[in-house]
mmCIF file of the N, C-alpha and C atoms, coordinates in Angstrom:
data_MODEL
# 
_entry.id   MODEL 
# 
loop_
_atom_site.group_PDB 
_atom_site.id 
_atom_site.type_symbol 
_atom_site.label_atom_id 
_atom_site.label_alt_id 
_atom_site.label_comp_id 
_atom_site.label_asym_id 
_atom_site.label_entity_id 
_atom_site.label_seq_id 
_atom_site.pdbx_PDB_ins_code 
_atom_site.Cartn_x 
_atom_site.Cartn_y 
_atom_site.Cartn_z 
_atom_site.occupancy 
_atom_site.B_iso_or_equiv 
_atom_site.pdbx_formal_charge 
_atom_site.auth_seq_id 
_atom_site.auth_comp_id 
_atom_site.auth_asym_id 
_atom_site.auth_atom_id 
_atom_site.pdbx_PDB_model_num 
ATOM 1   N N  . MET A 1 1  ? 39.589 -55.985 52.941 1.00 0.00 ? 1  MET A N  1 
ATOM 2   C CA . MET A 1 1  ? 39.068 -55.327 51.625 1.00 0.00 ? 1  MET A CA 1 
ATOM 3   C C  . MET A 1 1  ? 37.754 -55.189 51.756 1.00 0.00 ? 1  MET A C  1 
ATOM 4   N N  . HIS A 1 2  ? 37.514 -53.916 51.093 1.00 0.00 ? 2  HIS A N  1 
ATOM 5   C CA . HIS A 1 2  ? 35.873 -53.477 51.000 1.00 0.00 ? 2  HIS A CA 1 
ATOM 6   C C  . HIS A 1 2  ? 35.670 -53.527 49.871 1.00 0.00 ? 2  HIS A C  1 
ATOM 7   N N  . ILE A 1 3  ? 34.666 -54.317 49.765 1.00 0.00 ? 3  ILE A N  1 
ATOM 8   C CA . ILE A 1 3  ? 33.621 -54.618 48.303 1.00 0.00 ? 3  ILE A CA 1 
ATOM 9   C C  . ILE A 1 3  ? 32.610 -53.570 47.803 1.00 0.00 ? 3  ILE A C  1 
ATOM 10  N N  . VAL A 1 4  ? 32.637 -52.496 47.418 1.00 0.00 ? 4  VAL A N  1 
ATOM 11  C CA . VAL A 1 4  ? 31.821 -51.845 47.386 1.00 0.00 ? 4  VAL A CA 1 
ATOM 12  C C  . VAL A 1 4  ? 30.749 -51.977 46.249 1.00 0.00 ? 4  VAL A C  1 
ATOM 13  N N  . VAL A 1 5  ? 29.381 -52.431 46.374 1.00 0.00 ? 5  VAL A N  1 
ATOM 14  C CA . VAL A 1 5  ? 28.562 -52.848 45.030 1.00 0.00 ? 5  VAL A CA 1 
ATOM 15  C C  . VAL A 1 5  ? 27.495 -51.692 44.513 1.00 0.00 ? 5  VAL A C  1 
ATOM 16  N N  . GLY A 1 6  ? 27.850 -51.337 43.124 1.00 0.00 ? 6  GLY A N  1 
ATOM 17  C CA . GLY A 1 6  ? 27.141 -50.205 42.618 1.00 0.00 ? 6  GLY A CA 1 
ATOM 18  C C  . GLY A 1 6  ? 27.881 -49.052 42.714 1.00 0.00 ? 6  GLY A C  1 
ATOM 19  N N  . GLY A 1 7  ? 28.990 -48.717 43.080 1.00 0.00 ? 7  GLY A N  1 
ATOM 20  C CA . GLY A 1 7  ? 30.281 -47.959 43.268 1.00 0.00 ? 7  GLY A CA 1 
ATOM 21  C C  . GLY A 1 7  ? 30.582 -47.502 41.595 1.00 0.00 ? 7  GLY A C  1 
ATOM 22  N N  . PRO A 1 8  ? 31.393 -45.844 41.647 1.00 0.00 ? 8  PRO A N  1 
ATOM 23  C CA . PRO A 1 8  ? 31.406 -45.721 41.071 1.00 0.00 ? 8  PRO A CA 1 
ATOM 24  C C  . PRO A 1 8  ? 33.001 -46.207 39.951 1.00 0.00 ? 8  PRO A C  1 
ATOM 25  N N  . PRO A 1 9  ? 32.539 -46.442 38.789 1.00 0.00 ? 9  PRO A N  1 
ATOM 26  C CA . PRO A 1 9  ? 33.498 -47.219 38.233 1.00 0.00 ? 9  PRO A CA 1 
ATOM 27  C C  . PRO A 1 9  ? 34.844 -46.769 37.985 1.00 0.00 ? 9  PRO A C  1 
ATOM 28  N N  . ASN A 1 10 ? 36.093 -46.989 38.802 1.00 0.00 ? 10 ASN A N  1 
ATOM 29  C CA . ASN A 1 10 ? 37.293 -46.302 39.059 1.00 0.00 ? 10 ASN A CA 1 
ATOM 30  C C  . ASN A 1 10 ? 38.158 -47.597 38.430 1.00 0.00 ? 10 ASN A C  1 
ATOM 31  N N  . SER A 1 11 ? 38.218 -46.881 37.202 1.00 0.00 ? 11 SER A N  1 
ATOM 32  C CA . SER A 1 11 ? 39.884 -47.873 36.479 1.00 0.00 ? 11 SER A CA 1 
ATOM 33  C C  . SER A 1 11 ? 39.110 -49.188 36.113 1.00 0.00 ? 11 SER A C  1 
ATOM 34  N N  . GLY A 1 12 ? 37.866 -49.445 36.272 1.00 0.00 ? 12 GLY A N  1 
ATOM 35  C CA . GLY A 1 12 ? 37.173 -51.006 35.974 1.00 0.00 ? 12 GLY A CA 1 
ATOM 36  C C  . GLY A 1 12 ? 37.198 -51.811 36.961 1.00 0.00 ? 12 GLY A C  1 
ATOM 37  N N  . LYS A 1 13 ? 37.077 -51.249 38.200 1.00 0.00 ? 13 LYS A N  1 
ATOM 38  C CA . LYS A 1 13 ? 37.355 -52.216 39.382 1.00 0.00 ? 13 LYS A CA 1 
ATOM 39  C C  . LYS A 1 13 ? 35.696 -52.704 39.766 1.00 0.00 ? 13 LYS A C  1 
ATOM 40  N N  . SER A 1 14 ? 34.495 -52.032 39.041 1.00 0.00 ? 14 SER A N  1 
ATOM 41  C CA . SER A 1 14 ? 33.396 -52.457 39.402 1.00 0.00 ? 14 SER A CA 1 
ATOM 42  C C  . SER A 1 14 ? 33.296 -53.352 38.684 1.00 0.00 ? 14 SER A C  1 
ATOM 43  N N  . THR A 1 15 ? 33.495 -54.033 37.642 1.00 0.00 ? 15 THR A N  1 
ATOM 44  C CA . THR A 1 15 ? 33.430 -55.125 36.999 1.00 0.00 ? 15 THR A CA 1 
ATOM 45  C C  . THR A 1 15 ? 33.934 -56.478 37.853 1.00 0.00 ? 15 THR A C  1 
ATOM 46  N N  . VAL A 1 16 ? 35.331 -56.077 38.418 1.00 0.00 ? 16 VAL A N  1 
ATOM 47  C CA . VAL A 1 16 ? 35.949 -57.007 39.322 1.00 0.00 ? 16 VAL A CA 1 
ATOM 48  C C  . VAL A 1 16 ? 35.113 -57.271 40.578 1.00 0.00 ? 16 VAL A C  1 
ATOM 49  N N  . THR A 1 17 ? 34.684 -56.632 41.029 1.00 0.00 ? 17 THR A N  1 
ATOM 50  C CA . THR A 1 17 ? 34.125 -56.694 42.236 1.00 0.00 ? 17 THR A CA 1 
ATOM 51  C C  . THR A 1 17 ? 32.618 -57.471 42.254 1.00 0.00 ? 17 THR A C  1 
ATOM 52  N N  . ALA A 1 18 ? 32.252 -56.738 41.140 1.00 0.00 ? 18 ALA A N  1 
ATOM 53  C CA . ALA A 1 18 ? 30.860 -57.539 40.748 1.00 0.00 ? 18 ALA A CA 1 
ATOM 54  C C  . ALA A 1 18 ? 31.257 -58.915 40.495 1.00 0.00 ? 18 ALA A C  1 
ATOM 55  N N  . ALA A 1 19 ? 32.284 -59.327 39.965 1.00 0.00 ? 19 ALA A N  1 
ATOM 56  C CA . ALA A 1 19 ? 32.377 -60.775 39.320 1.00 0.00 ? 19 ALA A CA 1 
ATOM 57  C C  . ALA A 1 19 ? 32.469 -61.610 40.536 1.00 0.00 ? 19 ALA A C  1 
ATOM 58  N N  . LEU A 1 20 ? 33.425 -61.241 41.802 1.00 0.00 ? 20 LEU A N  1 
ATOM 59  C CA . LEU A 1 20 ? 34.013 -61.321 42.953 1.00 0.00 ? 20 LEU A CA 1 
ATOM 60  C C  . LEU A 1 20 ? 32.452 -61.758 43.931 1.00 0.00 ? 20 LEU A C  1 
ATOM 61  N N  . VAL A 1 21 ? 31.543 -60.490 43.740 1.00 0.00 ? 21 VAL A N  1 
ATOM 62  C CA . VAL A 1 21 ? 30.366 -60.862 44.343 1.00 0.00 ? 21 VAL A CA 1 
ATOM 63  C C  . VAL A 1 21 ? 29.464 -62.033 44.080 1.00 0.00 ? 21 VAL A C  1 
ATOM 64  N N  . LYS A 1 22 ? 29.447 -62.172 42.621 1.00 0.00 ? 22 LYS A N  1 
ATOM 65  C CA . LYS A 1 22 ? 28.677 -63.315 42.129 1.00 0.00 ? 22 LYS A CA 1 
ATOM 66  C C  . LYS A 1 22 ? 29.482 -64.711 42.351 1.00 0.00 ? 22 LYS A C  1 
ATOM 67  N N  . LEU A 1 23 ? 30.744 -64.575 42.333 1.00 0.00 ? 23 LEU A N  1 
ATOM 68  C CA . LEU A 1 23 ? 31.486 -65.793 42.718 1.00 0.00 ? 23 LEU A CA 1 
ATOM 69  C C  . LEU A 1 23 ? 30.816 -66.379 44.388 1.00 0.00 ? 23 LEU A C  1 
ATOM 70  N N  . CYS A 1 24 ? 30.877 -65.459 45.229 1.00 0.00 ? 24 CYS A N  1 
ATOM 71  C CA . CYS A 1 24 ? 30.614 -65.333 46.092 1.00 0.00 ? 24 CYS A CA 1 
ATOM 72  C C  . CYS A 1 24 ? 29.419 -65.661 46.741 1.00 0.00 ? 24 CYS A C  1 
ATOM 73  N N  . ARG A 1 25 ? 28.382 -65.178 46.260 1.00 0.00 ? 25 ARG A N  1 
ATOM 74  C CA . ARG A 1 25 ? 26.838 -65.525 46.195 1.00 0.00 ? 25 ARG A CA 1 
ATOM 75  C C  . ARG A 1 25 ? 26.525 -66.932 45.372 1.00 0.00 ? 25 ARG A C  1 
ATOM 76  N N  . GLU A 1 26 ? 27.589 -67.470 44.294 1.00 0.00 ? 26 GLU A N  1 
ATOM 77  C CA . GLU A 1 26 ? 27.063 -68.706 43.960 1.00 0.00 ? 26 GLU A CA 1 
ATOM 78  C C  . GLU A 1 26 ? 27.694 -69.965 45.182 1.00 0.00 ? 26 GLU A C  1 
ATOM 79  N N  . ARG A 1 27 ? 28.857 -69.372 45.660 1.00 0.00 ? 27 ARG A N  1 
ATOM 80  C CA . ARG A 1 27 ? 29.537 -70.734 46.430 1.00 0.00 ? 27 ARG A CA 1 
ATOM 81  C C  . ARG A 1 27 ? 28.307 -70.529 47.723 1.00 0.00 ? 27 ARG A C  1 
ATOM 82  N N  . LYS A 1 28 ? 27.832 -69.224 48.209 1.00 0.00 ? 28 LYS A N  1 
ATOM 83  C CA . LYS A 1 28 ? 26.733 -69.422 49.613 1.00 0.00 ? 28 LYS A CA 1 
ATOM 84  C C  . LYS A 1 28 ? 25.704 -70.569 49.035 1.00 0.00 ? 28 LYS A C  1 
ATOM 85  N N  . ARG A 1 29 ? 25.139 -70.515 47.871 1.00 0.00 ? 29 ARG A N  1 
ATOM 86  C CA . ARG A 1 29 ? 24.033 -70.994 47.293 1.00 0.00 ? 29 ARG A CA 1 
ATOM 87  C C  . ARG A 1 29 ? 24.296 -72.580 47.158 1.00 0.00 ? 29 ARG A C  1 
ATOM 88  N N  . ARG A 1 30 ? 25.511 -73.157 47.079 1.00 0.00 ? 30 ARG A N  1 
ATOM 89  C CA . ARG A 1 30 ? 25.893 -74.279 46.783 1.00 0.00 ? 30 ARG A CA 1 
ATOM 90  C C  . ARG A 1 30 ? 25.998 -75.220 47.901 1.00 0.00 ? 30 ARG A C  1 
ATOM 91  N N  . ARG A 1 31 ? 26.990 -74.176 48.841 1.00 0.00 ? 31 ARG A N  1 
ATOM 92  C CA . ARG A 1 31 ? 27.507 -74.730 49.836 1.00 0.00 ? 31 ARG A CA 1 
ATOM 93  C C  . ARG A 1 31 ? 27.017 -74.656 51.010 1.00 0.00 ? 31 ARG A C  1 
ATOM 94  N N  . GLY A 1 32 ? 25.433 -73.873 51.158 1.00 0.00 ? 32 GLY A N  1 
ATOM 95  C CA . GLY A 1 32 ? 24.971 -73.396 52.253 1.00 0.00 ? 32 GLY A CA 1 
ATOM 96  C C  . GLY A 1 32 ? 25.668 -72.365 53.364 1.00 0.00 ? 32 GLY A C  1 
ATOM 97  N N  . TYR A 1 33 ? 26.347 -71.635 52.685 1.00 0.00 ? 33 TYR A N  1 
ATOM 98  C CA . TYR A 1 33 ? 26.844 -70.335 53.175 1.00 0.00 ? 33 TYR A CA 1 
ATOM 99  C C  . TYR A 1 33 ? 28.189 -70.999 53.973 1.00 0.00 ? 33 TYR A C  1 
ATOM 100 N N  . ASN A 1 34 ? 29.047 -71.412 53.473 1.00 0.00 ? 34 ASN A N  1 
ATOM 101 C CA . ASN A 1 34 ? 30.035 -72.153 54.737 1.00 0.00 ? 34 ASN A CA 1 
ATOM 102 C C  . ASN A 1 34 ? 31.379 -71.179 54.263 1.00 0.00 ? 34 ASN A C  1 
ATOM 103 N N  . PRO A 1 35 ? 31.609 -70.251 54.731 1.00 0.00 ? 35 PRO A N  1 
ATOM 104 C CA . PRO A 1 35 ? 32.773 -69.398 54.816 1.00 0.00 ? 35 PRO A CA 1 
ATOM 105 C C  . PRO A 1 35 ? 34.302 -69.822 54.483 1.00 0.00 ? 35 PRO A C  1 
ATOM 106 N N  . THR A 1 36 ? 34.616 -70.211 53.543 1.00 0.00 ? 36 THR A N  1 
ATOM 107 C CA . THR A 1 36 ? 35.762 -70.937 53.422 1.00 0.00 ? 36 THR A CA 1 
ATOM 108 C C  . THR A 1 36 ? 36.788 -69.800 53.114 1.00 0.00 ? 36 THR A C  1 
ATOM 109 N N  . LEU A 1 37 ? 36.432 -68.846 52.450 1.00 0.00 ? 37 LEU A N  1 
ATOM 110 C CA . LEU A 1 37 ? 37.025 -67.793 51.829 1.00 0.00 ? 37 LEU A CA 1 
ATOM 111 C C  . LEU A 1 37 ? 36.848 -66.543 53.175 1.00 0.00 ? 37 LEU A C  1 
ATOM 112 N N  . SER A 1 38 ? 37.509 -66.195 53.687 1.00 0.00 ? 38 SER A N  1 
ATOM 113 C CA . SER A 1 38 ? 36.990 -65.215 54.872 1.00 0.00 ? 38 SER A CA 1 
ATOM 114 C C  . SER A 1 38 ? 37.822 -63.726 54.493 1.00 0.00 ? 38 SER A C  1 
# 
Protein backbone atom coordinates (compact mmCIF):
# COMPACT_ATOMS: atom_id res chain seq x y z
CA MET A 1 0.00 0.00 0.00
CA HIS A 2 1.38 3.37 -1.03
CA ILE A 3 0.06 6.26 1.07
CA VAL A 4 0.52 9.52 -0.81
CA VAL A 5 0.13 12.59 1.41
CA GLY A 6 -1.05 15.75 -0.33
CA GLY A 7 -1.83 13.91 -3.56
CA PRO A 8 -4.68 14.67 -5.97
CA PRO A 9 -8.14 13.99 -4.45
CA ASN A 10 -9.23 10.95 -6.45
CA SER A 11 -12.68 9.71 -5.41
CA GLY A 12 -12.12 11.15 -1.93
CA LYS A 13 -9.18 8.90 -1.09
CA SER A 14 -7.18 11.87 0.18
CA THR A 15 -9.38 12.12 3.28
CA VAL A 16 -9.03 8.41 3.98
CA THR A 17 -5.26 8.46 3.60
CA ALA A 18 -5.03 11.57 5.77
CA ALA A 19 -7.06 9.86 8.50
CA LEU A 20 -4.82 6.79 8.33
CA VAL A 21 -1.70 8.93 8.54
CA LYS A 22 -3.10 10.77 11.57
CA LEU A 23 -3.92 7.48 13.30
CA CYS A 24 -0.43 6.13 12.57
CA ARG A 25 1.19 9.29 13.92
CA GLU A 26 -0.93 9.19 17.09
CA ARG A 27 -0.04 5.55 17.67
CA LYS A 28 3.65 6.31 17.14
CA ARG A 29 3.47 9.11 19.72
CA ARG A 30 1.58 7.06 22.30
CA ARG A 31 3.50 3.80 21.97
CA GLY A 32 6.89 5.32 21.16
CA TYR A 33 6.90 4.09 17.56
CA ASN A 34 6.07 0.40 17.88
CA PRO A 35 5.26 -0.98 14.39
CA THR A 36 2.33 -3.20 15.34
CA LEU A 37 0.76 -2.78 11.89
CA SER A 38 3.40 -3.27 9.21
